[in-house]
Structure formats: structure tokens, C-alpha cells
C-alpha positions in Angstrom: 0.0 0.0 0.0 1.1 3.5 -0.6 1.2 6.2 2.0 -1.7 8.1 0.5 -3.8 4.9 0.7 -3.4 4.5 4.4 -3.3 8.0 5.9 -6.4 10.2 5.8 -6.1 13.9 6.7 -9.7 15.1 7.5 -8.8 18.6 6.5 -8.2 17.4 2.9 -11.4 15.5 2.7 -14.6 17.1 1.3 -17.9 17.4 3.1 -21.2 16.5 1.2 -24.5 17.7 2.2 -26.8 14.7 2.6 -29.9 16.3 4.4 -31.2 19.4 5.9 -28.4 20.3 8.4 -26.5 17.1 7.9 -23.1 16.7 6.2 -21.0 13.7 5.6 -17.2 13.3 5.2 -16.0 9.9 3.9 -12.8 9.1 5.7 -10.8 5.8 5.2 -12.3 2.9 3.2 -11.6 -0.1 1.2 -14.0 -2.6 -0.2 -14.6 -4.3 3.2 -14.7 -1.3 5.7 -15.6 2.4 5.7 -15.4 5.2 8.2 -17.5 8.3 7.9 -17.9 11.5 10.0 -21.3 13.0 10.1 -22.1 16.5 11.4 -25.6 17.5 12.5 -27.2 20.9 13.3 -29.6 20.9 16.3 -32.9 19.3 15.3 -31.5 17.7 12.1 -32.7 14.2 11.3 -31.0 11.1 10.0 -34.2 9.5 8.8 -35.2 5.9 9.6 -33.7 3.7 7.0 -32.1 0.2 6.6 -29.2 -1.3 4.6 -27.3 -4.5 4.2 -24.2 -3.3 6.1 -23.2 -3.8 9.7 -22.8 -0.4 11.4 -21.2 0.8 14.6 -21.5 4.5 15.4 -19.6 6.6 18.0 -21.2 9.8 19.2 -18.2 12.2 19.1 -20.1 15.4 20.2 -23.6 16.4 21.2 -26.6 14.2 22.1 -29.0 12.3 19.8 -32.3 10.4 20.1 -31.3 7.1 18.4 -33.9 4.6 17.2 -32.9 1.0 16.4 -35.9 -1.2 15.5 -38.7 0.0 17.7 -36.4 1.1 20.6 -35.4 4.7 21.2 -32.7 5.9 23.5 -30.8 9.2 24.1 -27.1 8.9 23.6 -24.4 11.5 24.3 -20.7 12.2 23.6 -18.7 9.0 24.2 -21.6 6.6 23.7 -22.1 4.3 20.7 -24.6 1.9 19.1 -24.5 -1.1 16.8 -26.9 -1.8 13.9 -27.2 -5.3 12.4 -28.0 -5.6 8.8 -31.5 -4.9 7.6 -32.6 -3.2 10.8 -34.5 0.1 10.7 -32.5 2.9 12.4 -32.3 6.7 12.5 -31.3 9.6 14.7 -32.5 13.1 15.7 -29.9 15.6 16.9 -30.9 17.0 20.2 -28.1 19.5 19.9 -25.3 20.3 17.5 -23.2 17.1 17.2 -21.1 14.7 15.3 -21.1 10.9 14.9 -18.5 8.6 13.4 -20.0 5.7 11.5 -18.1 2.5 10.5 -19.7 0.2 8.0 -18.8 -3.3 6.7 -18.7 -3.8 3.9 -18.1 -0.3 2.3 -21.1 1.8 1.5 -20.8 1.9 -2.3 -23.8 4.1 -2.5 -21.8 6.8 -0.6 -19.0 6.6 -3.0 -21.3 6.8 -6.0 -22.6 10.2 -4.7 -19.1 11.8 -4.8 
């Protein structure tokens, strides 16, 4: 692997607007794994959806109402959650915040939007 394949400098990565008050920055990825940073304005929504990927998400800043299946819980900075494949999930930002999502395999649909 080359150096530019393994080191990701966030300041050199673009942000994409993916919803009202929601921006996504794709960080490291290969075909099997992807890390993404997502910024939310207060009140912004990550709508309930599902996908084939396994996902683990770390709340970096702020607090969020997180729904996984039919359960809802408020999570704050330092908390995380896991979403198995094909399970409905979504979030509401209760304040300005960030999350770091990790997916396996890579979200090809995210790469296609670039």
C-alpha cells in the first residue's frame, strides 16, 4: 500500500450535504470497511432507514435520540450503538453534534454520490 492509501487527513477530505443540516465526510475505506464522519445541526434528522451493512456508530459530540428497530434511547458524547444488517434505524440531533459511522462492507452508495 502507498502512504496516500493509508493516511487520511480530515482537512483534505470534502464534506457532502446529505440532508437538511446534515453533512457527511468519507474518511478511510476499502471494499470491506468504511469510516464516515457526520455533522448535525440541532434538530437535524438522520431519517429511519435500513441497509445490508453492519454499522457501529460513535457519538463524538452532542446528544442524539437514536432509534434502532422499535427502541429509542438518548445517547451523548462518548456513547455508541451497533446496527445489524437490515434493521430500521435513524437519529435526531438534540443539539449540534457529530457521529463517526463505521460500515462493513463499504457503502458503495456513498462513493457513488461523490
